[in-house]
N, C-alpha and C positions, 0 to 999 in steps of 0.2 A: 281580337283581346284591345278593350279600352285604357291607353294608359295617361297616365293623369299626375301630374307634378303640381304640389304645392310651395307658396311662399312661407318659411317660418318668417315670423316678425318679432321674437324673441331680441332680437340685436339689433333693431334699426334703432333703439333710443340715444345712440351717439350719434348719427348723422342729421344732418341738418334739415330744413326743411326743404331745402331744394335737392340736397342728395337723397332722400326721402322719395321727393316727387320721381327723380330720374329713375329709382331704383325699380318702385311700384307700376312704372309706364311701361317698362323696359318687359316687366315680367307679365302685363296685357299683353305687349306686342309680340311676345314668345310663347302665348299660349296658358300660361296662368288663370287658373279664375280663382280657385280657393287661396285666400290669406287665411294663416293661422294667426291667433291671438290666444292670450291671459291674461285676467286683473293684474298679478303678480309680474308681468313681463316689465322688467325696465321701473319697476315701482309705476305701473300704470304709463309711462312717458311713451311709452311706445303705441298704445294706444290713442295718446294724445296728439302724437307725430301724426300718427295715420289719417286720424282727425282731419289736422289742417291740409295734407294732401288733399283729402277727400273736399274740402272747402273751395278748394284751388278747383278743384276739377270734378263739381258736381255732376257731371255725365260721366263718369266712368264707375260710379257706382252699380248700374244694373249689368254691369259686366264684367263683376265681382261675386263669389260668393265668399263671405264674410262671415268668420266663426270666432267664437270666443269661450276660454274656459272659466272655472268659478271652483271654490271650494277650498283653496286651501289657503289656512289663516298663519300664522305668528308662531308655531309652536303647537300647532292640530291643525284638524278637517273642521271643516264646518261646510254642511250640506243642508242647513233649517232652512224653511221657506221666508224666511225673511230677508236671511244673508243673501239666497240665491236672487231673488228678487231683486234684492238693491245693486249687486252687485252686476248686474245685467242694465238696467238702467241707467248704472254709470259708465258702463262698458259702451253704451250705446251712444250716450252723449259726448264722451271722448272721441268716440268713432264717425261721430257726426255722420251717423249710416243708417238713423230711422229704426232698423232692426236688425237683429241677427238673421242671417240664415241658417246659422248652427250653434248651439249651446250645446256644450261641455263640462258634466262634472269632470273636475280634474282629478281626481284620488279617490276609492275607497273612502268613507267616513265608517268606522266601525261603529258608530251609534248613529248612526241615518234610522230618521223617522221616513220611513216610506210613505205615509200618509200626508209627510209635509210636501216632501219632493213632489207628490202627484197633484197637491192644490200648488204651488208655485209655479210649475209648467203648465196647468191646464190653465194658470192667471196669465202667464206668460203668451201663451198662443193666444186665448181669445181679445186679449190687449193690442195682437198684431207685432208683437216685439220678439217674437223668434217664432221662425217656422217649422223647423225638425232639432230634434235632440240627439245626445250621445254623450257617451263617456268616454275617460282616457284613464290606460292603467288598471283595466280590470280583465278579469278573467269570464271565461264563458257562462261559469255559475252564479258568478254576479249578474253579470248583465242579463241570464235567465230570469232572476228573480226579481230586480228592478221590471221588466218584460211582463212579469206577470200580474204585478201588484199595481202599474202606471198606467194610465191610459194615453197618453203619448209614446209609443217604444222607439227603444233608442233604435237608432239608424248607424250610428258610427262608435268607432273603438280608436284610441289613437296610441299607439302602445310603442317603445321602443325597440327597435326592427334595427339589426344590418346584417351583411355577411359575416363579422364577427360577433355580434349579439344577437344567434340566430336560434335559441332556446325553442321558439315552436317551429321550426323544421328537425331539427334533433328530437323531439319526442315522439314526432309522429312518424320518426324512422326507426325508431328503436322500440318499437311498440313489445310491450310482453319479456322484455330482457332486464338484462339484470346491470345493465350499465347506470353508469351517473345520468349519460345521455338521456335514458329514456326516465329521469323522474320528470312528473308533472307538474309545471310550473306556468302551464297556461291552460291546462285542463282541455286539450284539443281545441284550442283558439282559433287557428285558421282554418280548422273544417268545420267548428261552430258558425264561422263568419259566413262561409261560404252557404252555410244550408241554409242561414237565416235571412240570409241578404244584408248583413251586416257590413259594411263596408271599414274595411282597417285601413289605419294613416299610419306611414312610418317616422317615428319621430327620433332624432340623430341617425341617421342613415348613413352616414359615413363614422361613426364615432363606435369606437371598440369599448372603451369602460369610462368610466368617471377619474380615474385615474390613468388612465393611459390616451385618454383624448381621442383623435383620430387618428384610424389606423393609417393613412395615406402617408405613404413617403415615413414612416414610424417603424424603425428600427426593431421593434420586438416583433415586427412581422413583414421579415425582409424576403417570404417566400412570396407570399400574398402578392407584394407589389410587384415582383417581381413577374408575377400572372397579370396583375391588372397593367402593369407595363405592356409586355406581349397583345393582350386583347386591345389596350386603347393604340396601340400601332398598327392593328391589324382595322378597326372599325375605324380610325381617325381620329379619336376624341381622347378626353382628359379622363385620368385614372379615377376621378371622383364622377366622370359619366357611367364610367363600366359598374362601378360601386351601384351607380342610381340603377341601370340598368338590370343589375343582378336583382332590384326587388321587382321591378317591374315586368322581371320575365314570369314571374309566380301568377298562376291561373287564377290567384283570389282577387285579382286586381288592387292590389296593394298600392294607395297613392303615399307615395317618398315626398317627406316635407323638409326641403332644402333651406338651410337658417343663414345664409349667403346674404350680406351687404353689398358685395361686389356685383355690378352689371357684367362684366365681364365674366367672372365665374359663375353667374346664372347662366349666362349664354351657353357657356359651355357643358353645363349640368342637364337643361333640358335637351341636349342631342342625343341625351341617353333612350330619348324617345322611337329615336331610329336605329337604333340598337337591339338586336335580336340575338342575343347569347344562343350557341346551341346546349344541347343536354350536358353534354359533354364539357363544354364552356364552363357551365354555370356551377356541375359538382363537383368540378375543375379547383374554382373559386372555393366553394363553400371547403373543401379538403385542405387549399392552401391556406386558408383561414386557421387553421388549427384543429378543426373538427375530424370525427371519425365516419364512419360506412359501416353498419352489421354485418 
């Protein structure tokens, strides 16, 4: 099983250049190659700061996979041709990276013109500005529609996924059941991604919800934290690392995106790659998070 972890750069905007440089170098030294950005992160300060680090260290660019996302505007979504191209060119300029390894469409646009997206992707690929394409927060039907209409296929999908926020797992277990867990929220997204060789990435890998925040040390999830502590002691890692290892254990080879700005926390979370939970442990965490089995 290929275990990969990405560094989410949504929160690096408040760091100094020196601090960001130390974090990025630390990530590379600990086997992280994928760095996740979006044009809206920190009002573009995150991309700008990352670019300042690359100016200092141009030799590390070839060791990286840099991705960014676009499509979210204030009050609406926009996947028009001109906007996609404009945002990508600006991301590349700020990141000082020469090109994006991966471009993702950040959210579904109900008014999307697939012809315009196709033209934008063709232009970006032919100009050498983007190597591969993907989406974020889209279901299997939406991806299938894009891949029918576009010359450059969607190879990645970034979605919210954690032990607590695991609807993709629940709907796969409660097939043809009347329970609420069987409700289709992703249209078989995990199975579809494995079938179509689409790489899933998990954002908010230790988050319960927007209202509850992280489930780590959260009293609302005391039973889950008790189990996390038990396994953390067994494997000599932190609870965060166990939570990330739960994602890595799935055969879909989902890539957890960790958004820490601390070198120490990053080193601790990377240890998740050395943990291989048993089936019993994996399901136990799922159940302790409040989920059910049919």
